[in-house]
C-alpha positions in Angstrom: 123.2 78.0 33.0 126.2 77.9 30.7 128.3 76.8 33.7 126.0 73.9 34.4 126.1 72.7 30.8 129.9 73.0 30.8 130.2 71.0 34.0 127.9 68.3 32.7 129.8 68.1 29.5 133.1 67.9 31.3 131.8 65.2 33.6 130.5 63.2 30.6 133.8 63.5 28.8 135.7 62.4 31.8 133.4 59.4 32.3 133.8 58.3 28.7 137.6 58.8 28.9 137.6 56.6 32.0 135.6 53.8 30.3 137.9 53.9 27.3 141.0 53.8 29.5 139.7 50.8 31.4 138.9 49.0 28.1 142.4 49.6 26.8 144.0 48.5 30.1 142.0 45.3 30.2 143.5 44.1 26.9 146.8 43.0 28.4 147.6 40.8 31.4 149.2 42.8 34.1 151.6 40.0 35.1 153.0 38.8 31.7 151.9 41.5 29.3 150.2 39.1 26.9 146.8 40.0 25.4 143.7 38.7 27.2 141.8 38.2 23.9 142.0 34.7 22.6 141.5 35.8 19.0 144.8 37.7 19.1 146.8 34.7 20.4 148.6 33.1 17.6 150.0 29.5 17.7 153.7 29.3 17.9 154.2 32.6 19.8 
């Protein structure tokens, strides 16, 4: 029973880490490296 709980916990942790990683990666354009959020774009840069 403890093994099942550990496996579910590890799977949940891995899932959350994957979501967080995707969110971080989606902040920047893969081609030019600029941020994809319009709030962070400053005039003159």
